N, C-alpha and C positions, 0 to 999 in steps of 0.2 A: 403540541410541538410549536415552539415560538416561531420558527422559520420553516419554509419549505426545504426539501433536501437540496435543491439547486442553490438556494440562497445560502444555506449552511456551508456547502462546499465552496461557494464563491468567497464568503467572508473568511473562511479558514485559509484559503490560498492567498488572498490579498493581505491579510494580517501577517501571515508567515513571510510573504515577500517584503512587506514594509519593514519588519524587524531586521531582516538580512540586509536590506538596502541601507538602513541606518548604520549597521555595523560595517558594511563595505565602505561607506562614506568616511567613517571614522578612521578606517585603516587605509584609506586611499587605494582601494583595490584596483588592480589593472584589469580592464575588461578585455574579452576576446576581440580580436580585430578581424578575423576571417568570417565572411558571411556564412560559409559552410558550417562553421562551429555554431553560430546562432541558429541555423536551420536544424542541426542535429539536436541542439538543446531544446528546440521547440518540440521535437519528436519525443525526447525523454520527458519533457514537461507534460506532454499529453498522456503518456503511459504511466508516469510515476506520480502524477498529481491530479490532473483534470479528470480523467476517466475513472480511476479507482476511487478517489475521494467522493465523487458524485455517486458511484455505485454503492459504496458503503453507506452513504446517507440514505439512499433509496432502500437498500436491503434491510436496514434496521427499523424500517416501518413494518416489516413483515416477519422478521425473526429477532430473537433476543440478541443483546450485545455479546453475551457469552458465546453463543453459537457463531456469531460473526467473527469473534476472536479465534475460535477453533478453525473456521474456514481459512482465515488469514495464514494459518500455519502451513498451508499447502504451497506457499510461495517457493520454498526451496525445491520442492519436487518439480514444479513447472520450470524453475531456473535450470535444473539439471537437464531436463528434456530439451529445452531450447539451446543450452550450451552444447549439447551433443550434436544438434542439428546445424547450428550456425557458427560455432567457434571451432576452427580447425585444430586448436591445441587440446580440445577436450574430446577424447575418444570414447567410444561405446565400450563399457565394461559390464561384466556380470553383476558387480555390486551396485552400479548405478541403475541397471535395469531392475534389480530386485527392489531397490528403494522406490522406484517409480511405481512398481506393481503394488507394493505394500501401501504406498500413499493413496493409490486409486482405490484399493480395497477399503481403506479407512474412510474415504469419501462416500463410498457406497453404503457402508455400515451406518454412517451418520444419516444419510438420506432415507434408509429403511424402505426401499421400493417395494418390499414384500408386504408392507402394511398400507392399507387404504386410509386409515385414520391414525391420528396421534403422531405422525411423522412431521419433521420440519417442513415449512413452506418451501417447495422446490424452486420456485421463482426467486425468492429471497436468497436462498443459499446459492443458487446459480449466479446471482449478482455478486456475491462474495467471492466465489471461485473466479468469476470474470475479473474482478478487481485484483485478486492475487496473481492471476496470470498476466495482468497488465504490469504489475511490479516486475515479474520475471522478464517480460519483453523489454521493459525500460532499462533494466540493469544489464541485460545481455547486449542490447543495442548500444548502450553507453560504453561497454567494454570494447565492442568491435569497432565503433566509429569515433570514439572520443578518448580511447585509452592512451593515445599518444599526444593528445592536445590538452591534457589537464593542466590548467594554470595553477592549481593548488589553491588553498585558502577558500575565500568566499565567492570567487568569480562564478564558477559553474553552478553551485546551488542557488545563488542569487538570481542569475540570469534565467535559470530553469523556472523558478517560481514567478519571476516577472512575466515570462512568456506564458506560463500557465494562467496567470491572472488575466492576461489579454484574451486567452482562449475562453476563459469563463465568461468574460464580458460578451464575447461573440455568441457563445452558447446560450447565455441567458437572453440575449436579444432575439435569437432565433426562436427559442421556446416561447418567449413573450409574444412575438409576432404571430406564432401559430396558435396562441390562446392557451398554452399549457402552463404558463407562469404569469403572475401579475406583472403589469408594466413597471411597477416600482416595488422596492422592498416594503413589504407589509408584515408587521409583527402581530402575532395573535397572543391571547392571554391577558392576564392582569398586568399592571405596571411592574409589580415585584417579579412576576414570572418572566417578563420581557427583559428586565435588568439582569436577572440571574442567567437567563438563557444566552443573552448576548455576551456577558462576561465569560461564561463557560466556553463559548465558541472562540472568543478571542484568546483565551488561554490555550485552547486546542491549536489554534493557528500559530500563535507566537512560539509556544513551547513544543507542542506535538507535531508541528509542521515545519516552521522556520528553523528553530534550533536543532530539532531532530534531523532535518534534512542535511544540515551542515555536518553534524556528527556522523550521520550515516555515510556521507561522502568520504569522511576520513577513514572509516572502517573499510569501505570499498577500495580505497587507494592502498590500504595496508595489506588486505587479504583477498581482494577480488570479489566478484558478485555472488558466488555461491556461499562463501562464509558470511558476506555482508547480509544476505537474506536469511541467515540462520537466526537473527534476532527475532524472527517471526515465530519461532517455536516457544519463546517466552511469553508472547502475547496471549495465547490461550489460557495460561495459568493465571495471569493478571486479570484477563477479561472474565473468567469464570468466578474468581474470588470476588471481584468487585460487583459482578452481576448478582451473585448470591447475597453478599453482605449488604450492598446499597440498594439494589433494585428488587430483591426477593425473587430472582429468576431461578428456575429449576431445570435441570437437564435429565433426560432419560438415560438409562444405562447404555443403550447402543450409541448414543452420541458421545459418551465418555470413552467407550471402547474405540470408536472411530477416531476420536481425538488422539488417543494414545498411539494408534497405528500411524496416523499422519505425522505425529511428532517423532515416532521411531524412524520413519522414512527420512525425516530431516536429519536426525542424528546419524543415520547410516551414510548419508551424503557428506556430512561433516567429517566423519571418521575417515572416509575415502580421501577427502581433500587434504586433511591434515597429514595422512600417511603419505600422500603424494609429495607434499612439501618437504617432509622429512627425508624421503628418498632423494629428492632433488638436491638437498644440501649435502 
């Protein structure tokens, strides 16, 4: 690995923030004026960027990228649970409860607790579930506290990534001071490996973090956090295909069955939400 997980997450966030900041400057974006809005965006930056992207980098040292993608599909299930708990407009219904139960069963099947060997690393997969739950927390928080303050366009995603960049600097300084991270960015591997690794992380940051965050905000504005987090059930398909084709990864049948259950739970929540919107019209 060219960088440590903390370095990878930091470069990812900073490069994503940089591209959005440049776009915002070109469009002469109007920034939020209320201090409370910046504080709320600091919270969403923590739960949508800083914590989950660090956890994913740490997790993929212990589990395959395909399995990490499968775990990411649990985000809509966590979002439904948190929406029922903290959003007054979202009521508890039988369909949502069924979706949550099916999703939890899928997670258990993936972990295979009845097997002592051959199962996924529980710590690594727990990190992925923690990251997925952070996404849910971040979007539900965003809907509750920032739903009426959205300036549209680039303002919120840009500020969110800028504040997440500051958080990563502080986090890295703390870990470096405690001896858990090198005092400066130190790259490992040959010159070619370093170049390819840094370029790959920059692409991840610019496209997969900066541009993707902007597009995701547009989806959230149009359809809300539950539908917005539905994009995560596409991730397992892409992650498994790329993992198998490019990295030679292999999944056991319980992991595939569990992935189908988690994705089914996501689809159930989506059908509930779309049905609700149709009735509302």
